[in-house]
C-alpha positions, 0 to 999 in steps of 0.5 A: 316699438321697443318699449317706448310710448309715444309721448308728446308735448308741444309749445305754441307761442304768439311770437319768438322775439321779445323786449324786457317787460313784455309777456310771453303768451302761449299754450302747451298742447299735451297728447299722450298714447295712454294716460301717464300719472305725473306729479305736475305739469309746468312751464318755464323761462330759461336763460342759459349762458354759454361761455367759450374760453380759448387760451394759449399756454407757454408752449403755445398749445391752445386750450378751449373750455366751455361752461354753461350756467343758468342766468335765469330760471323761472318755473311756473306750474300749470296743473298738479298731480294727476293722470294726464292723457291730453289737454291745452293749457294757456300760460303768460310769463312777464319777462322782467324789465332788468332781465338782461342786466345779469347777463353781461360779460365779467369785467376784465382787470388789469392783470387779466389784460397783462396775462392776455398780451402774453398769451393770447386768448379768446373769450366768447359769450352768448345767452340763449333763451328757452321756453320749456314745457315739462310733464314731471313723471315720477319713477319715469322719463319726464315728457318735455319740449323747449323752444328757443326765443330771443329777448333783447 
C-alpha cells in the first residue's frame, strides 16, 4: 500500500535491567517482505541524555529549552554488505564498568547559584539507554528498531 514494503526487524533481550560490567545478551530477528541490498546490519548501545532547563527572565517570563546529547554510542557490526531477506543474529555487548561516570550532572558554580536566586530556574536531566538494531540500506530508508533498557 502506498509503495511501502513491509520491513521488520526485532530485538530480543534476556532482560531489560543491567548493571555496569554486565553483558547485554540478545538476538536480532530480521524478516523482510522481499530481498533488500544493504551495506551492513549493526547493533548499538546508546546513552541519550535529555536536559530540560527552565528559566525566568527579569520580566518573569518562563523560557524552557530541551537539549539531547549522546553520552555513549557503541556500535557493533553483525553482518556485512549483501542481500538481506531474513535471519537471526545473536550478539553480546559488555557494558563498561565506568559507563555511568560520564552521565552525571554538571557542577554548579557560585555565579550560577547567585543567578538562580535572582531569577528562579529549574534544571532536570535524565539519561535514557537504548539497544538499537539497524539495517543500513543505501539510497533508501534504513530498517531499524530500538528498545529502552535500564542501566543502574
